C-alpha positions as CSV (number, residue, x, y, z in Angstrom):
1,X,92.3,110.8,122.4
2,X,89.9,111.9,120.1
3,X,92.3,114.0,117.8
4,X,94.9,111.3,117.9
5,X,92.3,109.0,116.8
6,X,90.7,111.4,113.9
7,X,94.8,112.0,112.8
8,X,95.3,108.1,113.0
9,X,92.3,107.6,110.7
10,X,93.3,110.5,108.3
11,X,96.8,108.3,107.8
12,X,95.2,105.5,107.6
13,X,92.8,107.0,104.7
14,X,95.8,109.3,102.7
15,X,97.7,105.8,102.5
16,X,95.0,103.5,101.1
17,X,94.3,106.9,98.8
18,X,98.0,106.7,97.7
19,X,98.1,103.2,96.8
20,X,94.6,103.5,95.5
21,X,96.3,106.0,92.9
22,X,99.2,103.4,92.8
23,X,96.9,100.8,91.4
24,X,95.6,102.7,88.7
25,X,98.4,103.9,87.2
26,X,99.6,100.3,87.2
27,X,96.1,99.8,85.9
28,X,97.1,101.5,83.4
29,X,99.4,99.7,81.7
30,X,97.6,96.4,81.8
31,X,94.4,98.2,80.3
32,X,96.5,99.2,77.3
33,X,97.5,95.9,77.1
34,X,94.1,94.9,77.3
35,X,92.6,97.3,74.9
36,X,94.9,97.0,72.2
37,X,94.4,92.9,72.2
38,X,90.6,93.6,72.1
39,X,90.4,95.8,69.6
40,X,93.1,93.6,67.5
41,X,90.6,90.5,67.7
42,X,87.8,92.8,67.0
43,X,89.1,94.6,63.9
44,X,90.6,91.0,62.4
45,X,87.5,88.4,63.9
46,X,85.1,90.7,64.9
47,X,84.1,89.1,68.0
48,X,84.3,91.7,70.9
49,X,83.8,89.3,73.9
50,X,86.3,86.8,72.7
51,X,88.9,89.9,72.8
52,X,87.8,91.4,76.0
53,X,88.3,88.0,77.4
54,X,91.4,87.3,75.7
55,X,92.7,90.9,76.7
56,X,92.0,90.5,79.8
57,X,94.0,87.7,80.4
58,X,96.9,89.6,78.6
59,X,96.3,92.8,81.5
60,X,95.8,91.2,83.9
61,X,99.6,89.2,83.7
62,X,100.7,92.7,83.1
63,X,99.6,93.8,86.4
64,X,100.3,91.4,88.1
65,X,104.1,91.5,87.8
66,X,103.3,95.9,88.7
67,X,101.2,95.1,91.4
68,X,103.3,92.7,93.7
69,X,105.9,94.9,92.9
70,X,105.1,99.1,93.4
71,X,101.7,99.0,94.3
72,X,101.4,96.4,97.3
73,X,105.1,95.9,98.0
74,X,104.8,92.5,98.9
75,X,107.6,90.2,99.9
76,X,105.0,87.4,99.7
77,X,106.2,84.2,97.7
78,X,105.3,84.2,94.0
79,X,103.5,80.8,94.3
80,X,100.4,82.2,96.5
81,X,100.5,85.1,95.9
82,X,100.1,84.2,92.2
83,X,97.2,81.6,92.8
84,X,95.2,84.5,94.9
85,X,96.2,87.0,92.8
86,X,94.3,84.9,90.0
87,X,92.0,83.6,91.6
88,X,90.9,87.1,91.9
89,X,91.1,87.7,88.3
90,X,89.3,84.9,86.8
91,X,86.1,86.3,89.2
92,X,87.0,89.8,88.0
93,X,87.2,87.8,84.2
94,X,83.7,86.8,85.1
95,X,82.1,89.7,86.3
96,X,83.7,91.8,82.8
97,X,82.5,88.9,80.4
98,X,78.6,89.4,82.3
99,X,79.0,92.9,82.0
100,X,80.6,93.0,78.0
101,X,77.5,90.4,77.4
102,X,74.4,92.4,78.6
103,X,75.7,95.9,77.8
104,X,76.7,94.3,73.6
105,X,73.9,91.9,73.6
106,X,71.2,93.2,75.3
107,X,71.4,97.3,75.1
108,X,73.4,97.5,71.6
109,X,76.0,99.4,73.2
110,X,79.7,99.6,71.0
111,X,81.6,97.3,72.5
112,X,84.7,100.3,73.2
113,X,81.6,102.1,75.4
114,X,81.0,98.9,77.0
115,X,84.5,97.7,78.1
116,X,85.0,101.1,79.9
117,X,82.0,100.6,81.9
118,X,82.6,96.9,82.7
119,X,86.6,98.2,83.4
120,X,85.1,100.4,86.1
121,X,83.7,97.8,87.8
122,X,86.3,95.3,87.8
123,X,89.4,98.1,88.6
124,X,87.1,98.4,91.8
125,X,86.4,95.0,92.7
126,X,90.3,93.7,91.8
127,X,91.8,96.5,94.2
128,X,89.1,96.3,97.3
129,X,90.1,92.0,97.0
130,X,93.4,92.2,95.7
131,X,93.8,94.5,99.4
132,X,92.4,92.6,101.5
133,X,93.3,89.4,100.4
134,X,96.1,88.3,97.8
135,X,98.3,91.5,99.1
136,X,97.0,91.0,102.8
137,X,99.8,92.4,105.5
138,X,100.2,89.9,107.8
């Protein structure tokens, strides 16, 4: 019996590990969109927090479509799923902006290094919350 539970637990861990890898691969497409907008806004306007915010929203739009289809393979209606996804994304945006502000304004860390740190934290937040709430299997 204990061996059977161990096998099922390993299978569950493998499933979530594979899903997290897909989440990160899909997220890399959104991250390219995010960072591209960030760098352009900083280059032309010199405003890294604005660039990070606008870039975050751009990346979130890309990420929703790809996560819905590929990462979580959702069959839920877009109306409810999209609202949940963007609720999580808004919280992630606040977290991202807080981290960017602290690192840039108070610790004087370069905006790209700050964004990498913020991205690492927000990826964990987004995956966990989207798994548990947005795309939770019924």
